[in-house]
C-alpha positions in Angstrom: 7.9 59.9 2.2 9.2 57.0 0.1 6.7 55.4 -2.2 7.5 51.8 -1.2 4.3 50.4 -2.8 5.2 52.1 -6.1 1.8 53.7 -6.5 1.5 55.4 -9.8 4.4 53.5 -11.4 5.7 53.9 -13.9 6.5 57.6 -14.5 8.9 58.8 -17.3 12.1 58.5 -15.2 11.1 55.1 -13.9 10.3 53.9 -17.5 13.6 55.2 -18.7 15.4 53.5 -15.8 13.9 50.1 -16.5 14.3 50.4 -20.3 17.9 51.3 -19.9 18.6 48.3 -17.7 16.9 46.1 -20.3 18.9 47.7 -23.2 22.1 47.2 -21.2 21.3 43.6 -20.6 20.6 42.9 -24.3 23.8 44.7 -25.4 25.9 42.8 -22.8 24.4 39.4 -23.8 24.8 40.2 -27.5 28.4 41.3 -27.2 29.4 38.8 -24.5 32.0 37.0 -26.5 33.4 40.1 -28.2 36.5 42.1 -27.4 34.4 45.2 -26.8 33.2 43.9 -23.4 36.6 42.7 -22.3 37.6 45.8 -20.2 34.2 45.7 -18.4 34.5 42.0 -17.8 38.0 42.6 -16.3 36.7 45.4 -14.1 34.0 43.0 -12.9 36.7 40.3 -12.2 38.5 43.0 -10.2 35.5 43.8 -8.1 35.0 40.1 -7.5 38.6 39.8 -6.2 38.4 43.1 -4.3 35.3 41.7 -2.5 37.4 38.7 -1.4 40.0 41.1 -0.1 37.5 43.3 1.7 36.0 40.3 3.4 39.4 39.2 4.5 40.2 42.5 6.0 36.9 42.8 7.8 37.5 39.4 9.4 41.0 40.4 10.6 43.0 38.6 7.8 45.8 39.8 5.7 45.6 40.4 1.9 48.9 39.3 0.3 48.0 40.3 -3.3 45.3 40.7 -5.9 45.7 39.6 -9.6 43.5 40.0 -12.6 44.5 38.1 -15.7 43.8 38.8 -19.4 41.9 35.6 -19.7 39.2 37.0 -17.4 40.5 35.0 -14.4 41.7 36.4 -11.1 43.1 35.4 -7.7 43.2 37.0 -4.3 45.9 35.7 -2.0 44.9 35.9 1.7 46.2 34.8 5.0 44.0 34.4 8.1 40.5 35.8 8.3 37.3 33.8 8.2 37.6 31.5 5.1 33.9 30.7 5.1 33.1 34.4 4.7 35.9 35.2 2.3 34.9 32.5 -0.2 31.3 33.6 -1.0 32.3 37.3 -0.8 33.6 37.2 -4.4 30.3 36.2 -6.2 28.0 38.0 -3.7 30.3 41.0 -3.5 30.2 41.5 -7.2 26.4 41.4 -7.2 26.4 43.8 -4.3 28.6 46.3 -6.1 26.4 45.9 -9.2 23.4 46.9 -7.1 25.3 49.9 -5.7 26.3 51.1 -9.2 22.7 50.7 -10.5 21.3 52.7 -7.6 24.0 55.3 -8.0 22.9 55.9 -11.6 19.5 57.1 -10.5 20.9 60.5 -9.6 23.6 62.6 -11.2 25.2 63.6 -7.9 25.4 60.0 -6.6 26.8 59.0 -10.1 29.5 61.6 -9.7 30.4 60.5 -6.2 30.5 56.8 -7.2 32.7 57.6 -10.2 35.1 59.6 -8.0 35.3 56.9 -5.3 35.8 54.2 -7.9 38.5 56.1 -9.7 40.3 56.7 -6.4 40.0 53.0 -5.5 41.5 52.1 -8.8 44.3 54.6 -8.2 45.2 52.9 -4.9 45.1 49.4 -6.5 47.7 50.5 -9.0 50.3 50.5 -6.2 49.3 47.3 -4.6 48.5 45.1 -7.6 50.6 42.1 -8.2 50.6 42.0 -12.0 50.7 44.4 -14.8 47.4 43.3 -16.3 45.6 44.7 -13.2 47.7 47.8 -13.2 47.1 48.5 -16.8 43.4 47.8 -16.4 43.2 50.4 -13.5 45.1 53.0 -15.5 43.0 52.5 -18.6 39.7 52.7 -16.6 40.8 55.8 -14.7 41.4 57.5 -18.1 38.1 56.2 -19.4 36.2 57.5 -16.4 38.1 60.9 -16.7 37.0 61.2 -20.3 33.4 60.4 -19.5 33.5 62.9 -16.6 34.9 65.7 -18.9 32.2 64.9 -21.5 29.5 65.1 -18.8 30.7 68.4 -17.4 31.8 70.3 -20.5 29.8 69.0 -23.4 26.3 68.0 -24.3 27.3 64.3 -24.2 25.9 63.5 -20.8 26.4 59.8 -20.4 28.0 59.4 -16.9 24.8 58.0 -15.3 24.4 55.5 -18.2 28.0 54.3 -17.9 27.6 53.8 -14.2 24.4 51.9 -14.8 26.0 49.7 -17.5 28.8 48.8 -15.1 26.2 47.9 -12.5 24.2 45.7 -14.8 27.5 44.1 -16.1 28.4 43.1 -12.5 25.0 41.7 -11.8 24.9 39.6 -14.9 28.5 38.5 -14.8 28.2 37.2 -11.3 25.3 34.9 -12.3 27.0 33.9 -15.5 30.3 33.2 -13.7 28.5 30.9 -11.2 26.8 29.0 -14.1 30.1 28.8 -16.1 32.2 27.5 -13.1 29.7 25.1 -11.7 27.3 23.9 -14.3 28.6 24.3 -17.8 32.2 23.2 -17.1 32.4 22.4 -13.4 35.6 24.0 -12.2 36.7 22.1 -9.1 38.8 25.0 -7.9 35.8 27.4 -7.9 34.9 29.3 -4.7 31.7 27.3 -4.3 33.6 24.0 -4.5 36.1 25.2 -1.9 33.3 26.5 0.3 31.5 23.1 0.1 34.8 21.5 1.5 35.0 23.8 4.5 31.2 24.1 5.3 29.8 21.4 7.5 26.4 21.6 5.6 25.7 18.6 3.3 25.7 20.7 0.1 28.1 20.3 -2.8 29.6 23.1 -4.9 26.7 23.1 -7.4 24.2 23.6 -4.6 26.1 26.5 -3.1 26.5 27.9 -6.6 22.8 27.8 -7.1 22.1 29.5 -3.8 24.7 32.2 -4.5 23.3 32.6 -8.0 19.8 33.1 -6.6 21.1 35.7 -4.1 22.9 37.5 -7.0 19.7 37.6 -9.0 17.8 38.9 -5.9 20.4 41.7 -5.7 19.6 42.7 -9.2 15.8 42.6 -8.5 16.4 44.7 -5.3 18.4 47.2 -7.3 15.6 47.6 -9.8 12.9 47.9 -7.1 14.9 50.4 -5.0 15.7 52.4 -8.1 12.0 52.7 -8.9 11.4 53.8 -5.3 14.1 56.5 -5.6 12.7 57.7 -8.9 9.0 57.7 -7.8 
């Protein structure tokens, strides 16, 4: 029976879970503008663009290509599909994947499954990517995940769950930051939220939609923490 009310919180595993999320958040914010986080940022950009592609496919559209650039930008070329669902799927999809990774980190088996599925997805993307930055990113991250897997299985360095958790927190924070950066700090007129405001009949501008999406992204992170505590209770 799931402990939805979190009675008796917080036990050792729950405390470690929350503490690790906090440490990951501090490390990410402290190293945000350093080259050390660049590969993880690019992976987050990839998941952002992949979410656009998935939304396109689910609404019967055609994905013509996905690109991730070294400057942490990206683009997904689509044809058809429901544009008003494809546009918010980038920001919200990134937060959703962040939640999935965070929850997967609560158990070694789910962390292994998530790692395997993610590595397979990256392998597939190598053959459909439209630029070498994305191909190189996929190859490099597959090698990175393979090394972490070997360390987990054959040595005492058991960090697979923490790497998966770090990727999850990175996605959650990057989504909120990306919305802030695009719509508040420098107001990018070509952002997904600005484009969404143009096609949506609602009387909201891009900043308003960005705020709404940012709030939803933050709720995804809160939901991940709550559900993680329930799983570990």
